[in-house]
All heavy atoms as a GROMACS GRO file, in nm:
protein
  622
    1MET      N    1   0.082  -0.610  -1.413
    1MET     CA    2   0.110  -0.475  -1.371
    1MET      C    3  -0.011  -0.384  -1.383
    1MET      O    4  -0.004  -0.268  -1.352
    1MET     CB    5   0.225  -0.417  -1.454
    1MET     CG    6   0.350  -0.408  -1.371
    1MET     SD    7   0.464  -0.285  -1.419
    1MET     CE    8   0.571  -0.378  -1.526
    2SER      N    9  -0.122  -0.436  -1.426
    2SER     CA   10  -0.241  -0.352  -1.444
    2SER      C   11  -0.293  -0.295  -1.313
    2SER      O   12  -0.365  -0.197  -1.314
    2SER     CB   13  -0.350  -0.432  -1.515
    2SER     OG   14  -0.387  -0.543  -1.434
    3ASN      N   15  -0.257  -0.355  -1.200
    3ASN     CA   16  -0.300  -0.302  -1.072
    3ASN      C   17  -0.205  -0.198  -1.016
    3ASN      O   18  -0.229  -0.144  -0.910
    3ASN     CB   19  -0.315  -0.416  -0.970
    3ASN     CG   20  -0.430  -0.508  -1.006
    3ASN    OD1   21  -0.528  -0.465  -1.067
    3ASN    ND2   22  -0.418  -0.633  -0.969
    4ALA      N   23  -0.096  -0.170  -1.087
    4ALA     CA   24   0.000  -0.071  -1.042
    4ALA      C   25  -0.064   0.068  -1.044
    4ALA      O   26  -0.156   0.094  -1.121
    4ALA     CB   27   0.123  -0.073  -1.133
    5PRO      N   28  -0.016   0.158  -0.960
    5PRO     CA   29  -0.065   0.296  -0.965
    5PRO      C   30  -0.049   0.352  -1.106
    5PRO      O   31   0.042   0.313  -1.180
    5PRO     CB   32   0.024   0.369  -0.864
    5PRO     CG   33   0.074   0.262  -0.773
    5PRO     CD   34   0.088   0.139  -0.859
    6SER      N   35  -0.133   0.445  -1.141
    6SER     CA   36  -0.132   0.501  -1.276
    6SER      C   37  -0.021   0.604  -1.297
    6SER      O   38   0.009   0.640  -1.411
    6SER     CB   39  -0.267   0.564  -1.308
    6SER     OG   40  -0.294   0.668  -1.215
    7SER      N   41   0.039   0.652  -1.189
    7SER     CA   42   0.142   0.755  -1.200
    7SER      C   43   0.222   0.761  -1.069
    7SER      O   44   0.185   0.698  -0.969
    7SER     CB   45   0.077   0.891  -1.224
    7SER     OG   46  -0.001   0.928  -1.112
    8ILE      N   47   0.326   0.840  -1.071
    8ILE     CA   48   0.405   0.862  -0.950
    8ILE      C   49   0.318   0.930  -0.844
    8ILE      O   50   0.320   0.891  -0.727
    8ILE     CB   51   0.532   0.944  -0.980
    8ILE    CG1   52   0.627   0.868  -1.072
    8ILE    CG2   53   0.601   0.986  -0.850
    8ILE    CD1   54   0.681   0.737  -1.018
    9SER      N   55   0.242   1.030  -0.882
    9SER     CA   56   0.157   1.097  -0.782
    9SER      C   57   0.053   1.000  -0.726
    9SER      O   58   0.026   1.002  -0.605
    9SER     CB   59   0.091   1.222  -0.839
    9SER     OG   60   0.010   1.191  -0.949
   10ALA      N   61  -0.001   0.912  -0.809
   10ALA     CA   62  -0.096   0.812  -0.759
   10ALA      C   63  -0.028   0.716  -0.662
   10ALA      O   64  -0.090   0.674  -0.563
   10ALA     CB   65  -0.158   0.735  -0.875
   11LEU      N   66   0.098   0.684  -0.688
   11LEU     CA   67   0.173   0.601  -0.594
   11LEU      C   68   0.190   0.673  -0.460
   11LEU      O   69   0.158   0.618  -0.355
   11LEU     CB   70   0.311   0.566  -0.652
   11LEU     CG   71   0.410   0.502  -0.554
   11LEU    CD1   72   0.358   0.367  -0.505
   11LEU    CD2   73   0.546   0.490  -0.618
   12ILE      N   74   0.237   0.795  -0.464
   12ILE     CA   75   0.261   0.871  -0.342
   12ILE      C   76   0.132   0.891  -0.263
   12ILE      O   77   0.134   0.890  -0.139
   12ILE     CB   78   0.332   1.004  -0.375
   12ILE    CG1   79   0.474   0.974  -0.431
   12ILE    CG2   80   0.340   1.095  -0.252
   12ILE    CD1   81   0.546   1.093  -0.489
   13GLU      N   82   0.022   0.903  -0.331
   13GLU     CA   83  -0.107   0.921  -0.263
   13GLU      C   84  -0.153   0.797  -0.187
   13GLU      O   85  -0.248   0.804  -0.110
   13GLU     CB   86  -0.213   0.963  -0.364
   13GLU     CG   87  -0.194   1.105  -0.413
   13GLU     CD   88  -0.280   1.141  -0.532
   13GLU    OE1   89  -0.365   1.059  -0.573
   13GLU    OE2   90  -0.261   1.251  -0.584
   14GLN      N   91  -0.082   0.685  -0.204
   14GLN     CA   92  -0.114   0.565  -0.126
   14GLN      C   93  -0.073   0.580   0.021
   14GLN      O   94  -0.116   0.503   0.105
   14GLN     CB   95  -0.044   0.442  -0.186
   14GLN     CG   96  -0.087   0.410  -0.328
   14GLN     CD   97  -0.232   0.370  -0.334
   14GLN    OE1   98  -0.278   0.283  -0.261
   14GLN    NE2   99  -0.307   0.436  -0.421
   15TRP      N  100   0.008   0.679   0.051
   15TRP     CA  101   0.047   0.709   0.188
   15TRP      C  102  -0.049   0.815   0.242
   15TRP      O  103  -0.096   0.901   0.167
   15TRP     CB  104   0.190   0.762   0.192
   15TRP     CG  105   0.294   0.655   0.194
   15TRP    CD1  106   0.362   0.610   0.304
   15TRP    CD2  107   0.344   0.578   0.085
   15TRP    NE1  108   0.450   0.510   0.269
   15TRP    CE2  109   0.441   0.489   0.134
   15TRP    CE3  110   0.316   0.575  -0.052
   15TRP    CZ2  111   0.510   0.398   0.054
   15TRP    CZ3  112   0.383   0.485  -0.132
   15TRP    CH2  113   0.479   0.398  -0.080
   16PRO      N  114  -0.075   0.813   0.372
   16PRO     CA  115  -0.168   0.913   0.430
   16PRO      C  116  -0.120   1.057   0.410
   16PRO      O  117  -0.202   1.146   0.390
   16PRO     CB  118  -0.172   0.876   0.578
   16PRO     CG  119  -0.135   0.732   0.583
   16PRO     CD  120  -0.036   0.712   0.470
   17THR      N  121   0.013   1.078   0.416
   17THR     CA  122   0.068   1.212   0.397
   17THR      C  123   0.201   1.202   0.323
   17THR      O  124   0.265   1.096   0.322
   17THR     CB  125   0.095   1.282   0.532
   17THR    OG1  126   0.199   1.211   0.601
   17THR    CG2  127  -0.031   1.290   0.619
   18ILE      N  128   0.242   1.313   0.266
   18ILE     CA  129   0.374   1.318   0.202
   18ILE      C  130   0.483   1.298   0.307
   18ILE      O  131   0.585   1.235   0.280
   18ILE     CB  132   0.394   1.450   0.125
   18ILE    CG1  133   0.302   1.454   0.004
   18ILE    CG2  134   0.539   1.466   0.080
   18ILE    CD1  135   0.312   1.580  -0.077
   19THR      N  136   0.461   1.349   0.426
   19THR     CA  137   0.558   1.333   0.534
   19THR      C  138   0.583   1.185   0.563
   19THR      O  139   0.698   1.142   0.579
   19THR     CB  140   0.510   1.405   0.661
   19THR    OG1  141   0.493   1.544   0.630
   19THR    CG2  142   0.607   1.390   0.776
   20GLU      N  143   0.476   1.105   0.568
   20GLU     CA  144   0.492   0.961   0.592
   20GLU      C  145   0.562   0.893   0.476
   20GLU      O  146   0.647   0.806   0.497
   20GLU     CB  147   0.356   0.897   0.620
   20GLU     CG  148   0.300   0.937   0.755
   20GLU     CD  149   0.166   0.873   0.782
   20GLU    OE1  150   0.158   0.749   0.780
   20GLU    OE2  151   0.069   0.948   0.805
   21PHE      N  152   0.527   0.931   0.354
   21PHE     CA  153   0.596   0.876   0.237
   21PHE      C  154   0.745   0.907   0.246
   21PHE      O  155   0.829   0.817   0.232
   21PHE     CB  156   0.536   0.935   0.108
   21PHE     CG  157   0.616   0.904  -0.014
   21PHE    CD1  158   0.604   0.781  -0.077
   21PHE    CD2  159   0.704   0.998  -0.067
   21PHE    CE1  160   0.680   0.751  -0.191
   21PHE    CE2  161   0.779   0.969  -0.181
   21PHE     CZ  162   0.766   0.846  -0.243
   22ALA      N  163   0.779   1.033   0.272
   22ALA     CA  164   0.920   1.074   0.279
   22ALA      C  165   0.995   0.995   0.386
   22ALA      O  166   1.106   0.947   0.362
   22ALA     CB  167   0.928   1.224   0.307
   23ALA      N  168   0.934   0.978   0.502
   23ALA     CA  169   0.998   0.905   0.611
   23ALA      C  170   1.022   0.759   0.573
   23ALA      O  171   1.130   0.704   0.599
   23ALA     CB  172   0.914   0.913   0.738
   24GLU      N  173   0.925   0.697   0.508
   24GLU     CA  174   0.939   0.555   0.473
   24GLU      C  175   1.040   0.530   0.362
   24GLU      O  176   1.103   0.425   0.358
   24GLU     CB  177   0.803   0.496   0.433
   24GLU     CG  178   0.718   0.468   0.553
   24GLU     CD  179   0.593   0.389   0.518
   24GLU    OE1  180   0.597   0.303   0.428
   24GLU    OE2  181   0.491   0.415   0.583
   25VAL      N  182   1.055   0.626   0.272
   25VAL     CA  183   1.150   0.604   0.162
   25VAL      C  184   1.285   0.673   0.185
   25VAL      O  185   1.375   0.659   0.104
   25VAL     CB  186   1.091   0.644   0.024
   25VAL    CG1  187   0.964   0.567  -0.002
   25VAL    CG2  188   1.067   0.793   0.014
   26GLY      N  189   1.297   0.745   0.297
   26GLY     CA  190   1.426   0.802   0.333
   26GLY      C  191   1.466   0.927   0.258
   26GLY      O  192   1.583   0.944   0.225
   27CYS      N  193   1.370   1.013   0.234
   27CYS     CA  194   1.404   1.141   0.172
   27CYS      C  195   1.336   1.253   0.251
   27CYS      O  196   1.254   1.227   0.339
   27CYS     CB  197   1.361   1.144   0.026
   27CYS     SG  198   1.183   1.145  -0.002
   28GLY      N  199   1.367   1.374   0.220
   28GLY     CA  200   1.306   1.488   0.287
   28GLY      C  201   1.167   1.517   0.232
   28GLY      O  202   1.130   1.472   0.122
   29TYR      N  203   1.091   1.593   0.307
   29TYR     CA  204   0.956   1.631   0.267
   29TYR      C  205   0.956   1.702   0.132
   29TYR      O  206   0.877   1.670   0.044
   29TYR     CB  207   0.892   1.720   0.374
   29TYR     CG  208   0.760   1.777   0.330
   29TYR    CD1  209   0.643   1.704   0.347
   29TYR    CD2  210   0.752   1.903   0.270
   29TYR    CE1  211   0.520   1.754   0.306
   29TYR    CE2  212   0.629   1.953   0.228
   29TYR     CZ  213   0.515   1.878   0.246
   29TYR     OH  214   0.394   1.928   0.203
   30GLU      N  215   1.045   1.799   0.116
   30GLU     CA  216   1.047   1.877  -0.009
   30GLU      C  217   1.083   1.789  -0.128
   30GLU      O  218   1.026   1.803  -0.236
   30GLU     CB  219   1.143   1.995   0.002
   30GLU     CG  220   1.141   2.087  -0.119
   30GLU     CD  221   1.004   2.150  -0.148
   30GLU    OE1  222   0.921   2.163  -0.058
   30GLU    OE2  223   0.982   2.186  -0.266
   31ALA      N  224   1.176   1.696  -0.110
   31ALA     CA  225   1.211   1.604  -0.218
   31ALA      C  226   1.090   1.521  -0.258
   31ALA      O  227   1.062   1.502  -0.377
   31ALA     CB  228   1.327   1.514  -0.177
   32ALA      N  229   1.016   1.472  -0.158
   32ALA     CA  230   0.897   1.392  -0.186
   32ALA      C  231   0.791   1.476  -0.258
   32ALA      O  232   0.726   1.429  -0.352
   32ALA     CB  233   0.840   1.336  -0.056
   33ARG      N  234   0.774   1.599  -0.216
   33ARG     CA  235   0.677   1.687  -0.281
   33ARG      C  236   0.715   1.712  -0.426
   33ARG      O  237   0.629   1.709  -0.516
   33ARG     CB  238   0.669   1.820  -0.204
   33ARG     CG  239   0.549   1.905  -0.241
   33ARG     CD  240   0.546   2.033  -0.160
   33ARG     NE  241   0.650   2.127  -0.200
   33ARG     CZ  242   0.649   2.200  -0.311
   33ARG    NH1  243   0.549   2.190  -0.395
   33ARG    NH2  244   0.747   2.283  -0.337
   34GLN      N  245   0.844   1.729  -0.452
   34GLN     CA  246   0.890   1.751  -0.589
   34GLN      C  247   0.874   1.624  -0.674
   34GLN      O  248   0.843   1.632  -0.792
   34GLN     CB  249   1.035   1.799  -0.590
   34GLN     CG  250   1.053   1.939  -0.537
   34GLN     CD  251   0.980   2.042  -0.619
   34GLN    OE1  252   0.973   2.035  -0.741
   34GLN    NE2  253   0.921   2.140  -0.551
   35MET      N  254   0.896   1.508  -0.613
   35MET     CA  255   0.873   1.382  -0.686
   35MET      C  256   0.730   1.378  -0.736
   35MET      O  257   0.705   1.342  -0.852
   35MET     CB  258   0.899   1.262  -0.595
   35MET     CG  259   1.041   1.237  -0.560
   35MET     SD  260   1.050   1.100  -0.441
   35MET     CE  261   1.218   1.115  -0.386
   36ARG      N  262   0.638   1.410  -0.648
   36ARG     CA  263   0.496   1.406  -0.685
   36ARG      C  264   0.466   1.509  -0.794
   36ARG      O  265   0.400   1.479  -0.893
   36ARG     CB  266   0.408   1.432  -0.562
   36ARG     CG  267   0.260   1.421  -0.594
   36ARG     CD  268   0.176   1.444  -0.474
   36ARG     NE  269   0.192   1.582  -0.429
   36ARG     CZ  270   0.132   1.634  -0.324
   36ARG    NH1  271   0.054   1.559  -0.249
   36ARG    NH2  272   0.150   1.759  -0.291
   37ARG      N  273   0.516   1.629  -0.778
   37ARG     CA  274   0.489   1.737  -0.874
   37ARG      C  275   0.549   1.705  -1.011
   37ARG      O  276   0.486   1.726  -1.114
   37ARG     CB  277   0.545   1.869  -0.822
   37ARG     CG  278   0.511   1.988  -0.912
   37ARG     CD  279   0.571   2.117  -0.862
   37ARG     NE  280   0.715   2.124  -0.875
   37ARG     CZ  281   0.781   2.144  -0.990
   37ARG    NH1  282   0.714   2.155  -1.102
   37ARG    NH2  283   0.912   2.150  -0.991
   38ARG      N  284   0.671   1.652  -1.013
   38ARG     CA  285   0.741   1.625  -1.139
   38ARG      C  286   0.706   1.491  -1.202
   38ARG      O  287   0.748   1.463  -1.313
   38ARG     CB  288   0.892   1.629  -1.114
   38ARG     CG  289   0.942   1.766  -1.078
   38ARG     CD  290   1.091   1.761  -1.050
   38ARG     NE  291   1.140   1.893  -1.020
   38ARG     CZ  292   1.237   1.919  -0.932
   38ARG    NH1  293   1.294   1.820  -0.868
   38ARG    NH2  294   1.276   2.042  -0.911
   39GLN      N  295   0.635   1.407  -1.127
   39GLN     CA  296   0.601   1.272  -1.176
   39GLN      C  297   0.727   1.192  -1.206
   39GLN      O  298   0.732   1.114  -1.301
   39GLN     CB  299   0.513   1.281  -1.302
   39GLN     CG  300   0.377   1.339  -1.278
   39GLN     CD  301   0.293   1.252  -1.187
   39GLN    OE1  302   0.288   1.131  -1.202
   39GLN    NE2  303   0.228   1.313  -1.091
   40SER      N  304   0.829   1.210  -1.121
   40SER     CA  305   0.956   1.143  -1.144
   40SER      C  306   1.026   1.119  -1.010
   40SER      O  307   1.028   1.206  -0.924
   40SER     CB  308   1.044   1.229  -1.234
   40SER     OG  309   1.166   1.166  -1.261
   41ILE      N  310   1.083   1.001  -0.997
   41ILE     CA  311   1.161   0.966  -0.879
   41ILE      C  312   1.301   0.929  -0.925
   41ILE      O  313   1.318   0.845  -1.015
   41ILE     CB  314   1.096   0.848  -0.804
   41ILE    CG1  315   0.957   0.888  -0.753
   41ILE    CG2  316   1.186   0.802  -0.688
   41ILE    CD1  317   0.879   0.775  -0.690
   42ALA      N  318   1.401   0.990  -0.864
   42ALA     CA  319   1.540   0.962  -0.900
   42ALA      C  320   1.572   0.816  -0.868
   42ALA      O  321   1.526   0.761  -0.768
   42ALA     CB  322   1.634   1.055  -0.824
   43PRO      N  323   1.649   0.752  -0.955
   43PRO     CA  324   1.679   0.609  -0.938
   43PRO      C  325   1.739   0.570  -0.804
   43PRO      O  326   1.718   0.458  -0.758
   43PRO     CB  327   1.776   0.579  -1.053
   43PRO     CG  328   1.740   0.679  -1.158
   43PRO     CD  329   1.702   0.804  -1.082
   44GLU      N  330   1.812   0.658  -0.739
   44GLU     CA  331   1.871   0.621  -0.610
   44GLU      C  332   1.765   0.590  -0.503
   44GLU      O  333   1.793   0.523  -0.405
   44GLU     CB  334   1.970   0.727  -0.559
   44GLU     CG  335   1.909   0.862  -0.532
   44GLU     CD  336   1.925   0.961  -0.647
   44GLU    OE1  337   1.947   0.918  -0.763
   44GLU    OE2  338   1.916   1.082  -0.620
   45HIS      N  339   1.642   0.634  -0.525
   45HIS     CA  340   1.533   0.608  -0.430
   45HIS      C  341   1.454   0.481  -0.465
   45HIS      O  342   1.375   0.434  -0.383
   45HIS     CB  343   1.436   0.726  -0.426
   45HIS     CG  344   1.498   0.853  -0.380
   45HIS    ND1  345   1.543   0.873  -0.252
   45HIS    CD2  346   1.524   0.968  -0.447
   45HIS    CE1  347   1.594   0.995  -0.242
   45HIS    NE2  348   1.584   1.054  -0.359
   46TRP      N  349   1.474   0.427  -0.582
   46TRP     CA  350   1.390   0.316  -0.629
   46TRP      C  351   1.389   0.194  -0.536
   46TRP      O  352   1.281   0.143  -0.509
   46TRP     CB  353   1.429   0.275  -0.770
   46TRP     CG  354   1.397   0.378  -0.874
   46TRP    CD1  355   1.340   0.501  -0.856
   46TRP    CD2  356   1.421   0.366  -1.013
   46TRP    NE1  357   1.329   0.567  -0.976
   46TRP    CE2  358   1.378   0.486  -1.075
   46TRP    CE3  359   1.476   0.267  -1.092
   46TRP    CZ2  360   1.386   0.508  -1.212
   46TRP    CZ3  361   1.485   0.289  -1.230
   46TRP    CH2  362   1.440   0.407  -1.289
   47PRO      N  363   1.504   0.146  -0.488
   47PRO     CA  364   1.496   0.028  -0.401
   47PRO      C  365   1.408   0.049  -0.278
   47PRO      O  366   1.329  -0.039  -0.241
   47PRO     CB  367   1.642   0.001  -0.362
   47PRO     CG  368   1.721   0.059  -0.476
   47PRO     CD  369   1.644   0.182  -0.516
   48LYS      N  370   1.418   0.166  -0.216
   48LYS     CA  371   1.335   0.193  -0.098
   48LYS      C  372   1.188   0.210  -0.137
   48LYS      O  373   1.100   0.172  -0.061
   48LYS     CB  374   1.386   0.316  -0.024
   48LYS     CG  375   1.514   0.288   0.051
   48LYS     CD  376   1.555   0.406   0.134
   48LYS     CE  377   1.682   0.373   0.212
   48LYS     NZ  378   1.725   0.486   0.292
   49ILE      N  379   1.162   0.268  -0.254
   49ILE     CA  380   1.024   0.283  -0.301
   49ILE      C  381   0.962   0.145  -0.321
   49ILE      O  382   0.849   0.120  -0.277
   49ILE     CB  383   1.020   0.362  -0.434
   49ILE    CG1  384   1.074   0.503  -0.415
   49ILE    CG2  385   0.880   0.361  -0.493
   49ILE    CD1  386   0.986   0.599  -0.343
   50VAL      N  387   1.035   0.055  -0.385
   50VAL     CA  388   0.984  -0.080  -0.410
   50VAL      C  389   0.959  -0.150  -0.276
   50VAL      O  390   0.853  -0.211  -0.256
   50VAL     CB  391   1.081  -0.161  -0.499
   50VAL    CG1  392   1.040  -0.306  -0.506
   50VAL    CG2  393   1.086  -0.100  -0.640
   51SER      N  394   1.053  -0.140  -0.185
   51SER     CA  395   1.040  -0.206  -0.055
   51SER      C  396   0.922  -0.149   0.025
   51SER      O  397   0.842  -0.225   0.081
   51SER     CB  398   1.170  -0.189   0.024
   51SER     OG  399   1.160  -0.247   0.150
   52ALA      N  400   0.911  -0.018   0.030
   52ALA     CA  401   0.801   0.044   0.104
   52ALA      C  402   0.666   0.012   0.040
   52ALA      O  403   0.568  -0.012   0.111
   52ALA     CB  404   0.822   0.196   0.111
   53SER      N  405   0.662   0.007  -0.091
   53SER     CA  406   0.537  -0.027  -0.162
   53SER      C  407   0.497  -0.171  -0.132
   53SER      O  408   0.380  -0.200  -0.109
   53SER     CB  409   0.553  -0.007  -0.313
   53SER     OG  410   0.577   0.129  -0.342
   54ARG      N  411   0.594  -0.258  -0.132
   54ARG     CA  412   0.567  -0.399  -0.101
   54ARG      C  413   0.514  -0.412   0.042
   54ARG      O  414   0.416  -0.484   0.066
   54ARG     CB  415   0.695  -0.481  -0.119
   54ARG     CG  416   0.671  -0.631  -0.114
   54ARG     CD  417   0.796  -0.709  -0.149
   54ARG     NE  418   0.835  -0.681  -0.288
   54ARG     CZ  419   0.959  -0.658  -0.329
   54ARG    NH1  420   1.060  -0.659  -0.244
   54ARG    NH2  421   0.983  -0.633  -0.456
   55ALA      N  422   0.574  -0.339   0.136
   55ALA     CA  423   0.530  -0.344   0.276
   55ALA      C  424   0.386  -0.292   0.291
   55ALA      O  425   0.310  -0.342   0.374
   55ALA     CB  426   0.625  -0.262   0.364
   56ARG      N  427   0.348  -0.197   0.208
   56ARG     CA  428   0.212  -0.141   0.211
   56ARG      C  429   0.116  -0.218   0.120
   56ARG      O  430   0.000  -0.180   0.107
   56ARG     CB  431   0.213   0.005   0.170
   56ARG     CG  432   0.269   0.093   0.278
   56ARG     CD  433   0.247   0.239   0.244
   56ARG     NE  434   0.279   0.318   0.361
   56ARG     CZ  435   0.189   0.358   0.450
   56ARG    NH1  436   0.063   0.330   0.434
   56ARG    NH2  437   0.226   0.428   0.554
   57LYS      N  438   0.167  -0.323   0.057
   57LYS     CA  439   0.087  -0.407  -0.032
   57LYS      C  440   0.029  -0.328  -0.150
   57LYS      O  441  -0.084  -0.348  -0.191
   57LYS     CB  442  -0.024  -0.479   0.046
   57LYS     CG  443   0.032  -0.574   0.151
   57LYS     CD  444  -0.077  -0.650   0.218
   57LYS     CE  445  -0.034  -0.749   0.322
   57LYS     NZ  446   0.097  -0.760   0.368
   58ILE      N  447   0.112  -0.238  -0.203
   58ILE     CA  448   0.076  -0.162  -0.324
   58ILE      C  449   0.124  -0.245  -0.442
   58ILE      O  450   0.245  -0.264  -0.459
   58ILE     CB  451   0.140  -0.022  -0.325
   58ILE    CG1  452   0.097   0.057  -0.200
   58ILE    CG2  453   0.103   0.052  -0.453
   58ILE    CD1  454   0.178   0.183  -0.177
   59PRO      N  455   0.034  -0.298  -0.523
   59PRO     CA  456   0.075  -0.389  -0.630
   59PRO      C  457   0.144  -0.320  -0.746
   59PRO      O  458   0.119  -0.203  -0.775
   59PRO     CB  459  -0.058  -0.450  -0.676
   59PRO     CG  460  -0.159  -0.344  -0.646
   59PRO     CD  461  -0.110  -0.276  -0.520
   60GLY      N  462   0.233  -0.395  -0.810
   60GLY     CA  463   0.289  -0.353  -0.937
   60GLY      C  464   0.404  -0.256  -0.933
   60GLY      O  465   0.455  -0.216  -1.037
   61VAL      N  466   0.448  -0.215  -0.814
   61VAL     CA  467   0.558  -0.119  -0.806
   61VAL      C  468   0.689  -0.197  -0.802
   61VAL      O  469   0.726  -0.256  -0.702
   61VAL     CB  470   0.544  -0.026  -0.683
   61VAL    CG1  471   0.661   0.072  -0.677
   61VAL    CG2  472   0.411   0.048  -0.689
   62THR      N  473   0.755  -0.197  -0.916
   62THR     CA  474   0.882  -0.267  -0.934
   62THR      C  475   0.984  -0.170  -0.991
   62THR      O  476   0.949  -0.058  -1.030
   62THR     CB  477   0.865  -0.384  -1.033
   62THR    OG1  478   0.829  -0.328  -1.162
   62THR    CG2  479   0.758  -0.483  -0.987
   63LEU      N  480   1.108  -0.216  -0.998
   63LEU     CA  481   1.210  -0.132  -1.062
   63LEU      C  482   1.171  -0.104  -1.207
   63LEU      O  483   1.190   0.008  -1.256
   63LEU     CB  484   1.346  -0.200  -1.054
   63LEU     CG  485   1.404  -0.217  -0.914
   63LEU    CD1  486   1.534  -0.296  -0.919
   63LEU    CD2  487   1.425  -0.082  -0.847
   64GLU      N  488   1.114  -0.204  -1.273
   64GLU     CA  489   1.071  -0.186  -1.412
   64GLU      C  490   0.960  -0.081  -1.422
   64GLU      O  491   0.961   0.004  -1.513
   64GLU     CB  492   1.023  -0.319  -1.471
   64GLU     CG  493   1.134  -0.420  -1.490
   64GLU     CD  494   1.174  -0.494  -1.362
   64GLU    OE1  495   1.103  -0.486  -1.260
   64GLU    OE2  496   1.279  -0.559  -1.363
   65TRP      N  497   0.864  -0.085  -1.331
   65TRP     CA  498   0.755   0.014  -1.331
   65TRP      C  499   0.810   0.154  -1.310
   65TRP      O  500   0.772   0.248  -1.380
   65TRP     CB  501   0.651  -0.021  -1.224
   65TRP     CG  502   0.536   0.074  -1.222
   65TRP    CD1  503   0.424   0.069  -1.301
   65TRP    CD2  504   0.520   0.190  -1.140
   65TRP    NE1  505   0.339   0.174  -1.271
   65TRP    CE2  506   0.396   0.250  -1.172
   65TRP    CE3  507   0.597   0.249  -1.040
   65TRP    CZ2  508   0.349   0.365  -1.111
   65TRP    CZ3  509   0.550   0.365  -0.979
   65TRP    CH2  510   0.428   0.421  -1.014
   66LEU      N  511   0.903   0.167  -1.215
   66LEU     CA  512   0.963   0.298  -1.190
   66LEU      C  513   1.040   0.347  -1.312
   66LEU      O  514   1.033   0.466  -1.347
   66LEU     CB  515   1.054   0.291  -1.067
   66LEU     CG  516   0.978   0.279  -0.934
   66LEU    CD1  517   1.071   0.231  -0.824
   66LEU    CD2  518   0.911   0.410  -0.898
   67ALA      N  519   1.110   0.257  -1.380
   67ALA     CA  520   1.182   0.295  -1.502
   67ALA      C  521   1.086   0.341  -1.611
   67ALA      O  522   1.112   0.438  -1.682
   67ALA     CB  523   1.267   0.178  -1.551
   68GLN      N  524   0.972   0.272  -1.623
   68GLN     CA  525   0.871   0.313  -1.721
   68GLN      C  526   0.816   0.452  -1.688
   68GLN      O  527   0.795   0.533  -1.779
   68GLN     CB  528   0.758   0.212  -1.726
   68GLN     CG  529   0.796   0.081  -1.788
   68GLN     CD  530   0.688  -0.024  -1.772
   68GLN    OE1  531   0.592  -0.007  -1.699
   68GLN    NE2  532   0.705  -0.136  -1.840
   69GLN      N  533   0.794   0.477  -1.561
   69GLN     CA  534   0.743   0.609  -1.521
   69GLN      C  535   0.845   0.718  -1.553
   69GLN      O  536   0.810   0.824  -1.602
   69GLN     CB  537   0.709   0.611  -1.371
   69GLN     CG  538   0.599   0.516  -1.331
   69GLN     CD  539   0.470   0.543  -1.405
   69GLN    OE1  540   0.420   0.654  -1.407
   69GLN    NE2  541   0.416   0.440  -1.468
   70ARG      N  542   0.971   0.689  -1.528
   70ARG     CA  543   1.076   0.787  -1.557
   70ARG      C  544   1.089   0.811  -1.707
   70ARG      O  545   1.104   0.923  -1.752
   70ARG     CB  546   1.209   0.740  -1.498
   70ARG     CG  547   1.317   0.846  -1.504
   70ARG     CD  548   1.419   0.818  -1.398
   70ARG     NE  549   1.529   0.909  -1.403
   70ARG     CZ  550   1.537   1.021  -1.332
   70ARG    NH1  551   1.438   1.054  -1.253
   70ARG    NH2  552   1.641   1.099  -1.340
   71ALA      N  553   1.078   0.704  -1.786
   71ALA     CA  554   1.086   0.717  -1.932
   71ALA      C  555   0.969   0.797  -1.988
   71ALA      O  556   0.983   0.864  -2.089
   71ALA     CB  557   1.092   0.578  -1.996
   72ALA      N  558   0.857   0.792  -1.920
   72ALA     CA  559   0.739   0.866  -1.964
   72ALA      C  560   0.755   1.016  -1.944
   72ALA      O  561   0.680   1.095  -2.001
   72ALA     CB  562   0.614   0.817  -1.891
   73HIS      N  563   0.854   1.056  -1.863
   73HIS     CA  564   0.879   1.197  -1.835
   73HIS      C  565   1.027   1.229  -1.854
   73HIS      O  566   1.096   1.266  -1.760
   73HIS     CB  567   0.835   1.229  -1.691
   73HIS     CG  568   0.690   1.208  -1.668
   73HIS    ND1  569   0.595   1.301  -1.703
   73HIS    CD2  570   0.624   1.102  -1.618
   73HIS    CE1  571   0.475   1.253  -1.674
   73HIS    NE2  572   0.489   1.132  -1.623
   74PRO      N  573   1.078   1.216  -1.977
   74PRO     CA  574   1.222   1.235  -2.001
   74PRO      C  575   1.270   1.376  -1.971
   74PRO      O  576   1.388   1.395  -1.944
   74PRO     CB  577   1.237   1.202  -2.150
   74PRO     CG  578   1.102   1.223  -2.208
   74PRO     CD  579   1.005   1.188  -2.099
   75GLU      N  580   1.181   1.472  -1.970
   75GLU     CA  581   1.221   1.609  -1.939
   75GLU      C  582   1.265   1.624  -1.794
   75GLU      O  583   1.322   1.724  -1.757
   75GLU     CB  584   1.106   1.707  -1.969
   75GLU     CG  585   0.984   1.693  -1.878
   75GLU     CD  586   0.888   1.581  -1.913
   75GLU    OE1  587   0.911   1.503  -2.007
   75GLU    OE2  588   0.784   1.569  -1.845
   76GLN      N  589   1.240   1.523  -1.712
   76GLN     CA  590   1.276   1.528  -1.571
   76GLN      C  591   1.409   1.461  -1.539
   76GLN      O  592   1.441   1.443  -1.423
   76GLN     CB  593   1.163   1.464  -1.488
   76GLN     CG  594   1.028   1.529  -1.505
   76GLN     CD  595   1.028   1.678  -1.478
   76GLN    OE1  596   1.102   1.730  -1.395
   76GLN    NE2  597   0.946   1.750  -1.551
   77GLU      N  598   1.484   1.420  -1.639
   77GLU     CA  599   1.612   1.354  -1.614
   77GLU      C  600   1.697   1.440  -1.521
   77GLU      O  601   1.706   1.560  -1.537
   77GLU     CB  602   1.689   1.331  -1.745
   77GLU     CG  603   1.628   1.223  -1.832
   77GLU     CD  604   1.628   1.086  -1.768
   77GLU    OE1  605   1.727   1.046  -1.706
   77GLU    OE2  606   1.526   1.017  -1.782
   78GLY      N  607   1.757   1.373  -1.423
   78GLY     CA  608   1.849   1.442  -1.334
   78GLY      C  609   1.786   1.515  -1.218
   78GLY      O  610   1.853   1.584  -1.144
   79VAL      N  611   1.655   1.501  -1.198
   79VAL     CA  612   1.590   1.566  -1.084
   79VAL      C  613   1.530   1.460  -0.994
   79VAL      O  614   1.502   1.350  -1.036
   79VAL     CB  615   1.480   1.665  -1.129
   79VAL    CG1  616   1.542   1.780  -1.206
   79VAL    CG2  617   1.371   1.597  -1.209
   80ALA      N  618   1.515   1.498  -0.869
   80ALA     CA  619   1.460   1.404  -0.769
   80ALA      C  620   1.318   1.368  -0.798
   80ALA      O  621   1.242   1.436  -0.857
   80ALA     CB  622   1.471   1.464  -0.630
   0.00000   0.00000   0.00000
């Protein structure tokens, strides 16, 4: 997992724009922007995040990695 992005914002930056990230993971632009700002992605988006990351050949993005990122920011529980 050492090749995984260092943070949620680093993951999102793998896409050319937030708009493209939002479209690929099936959320709105504002939700994607808030994910980046809060360093947290709600669990309902995780399967699509993993799938889109795999399609873009972004290493290390798994459900476990996403859970670790969420645990690192417990103050964000319950937000997109």
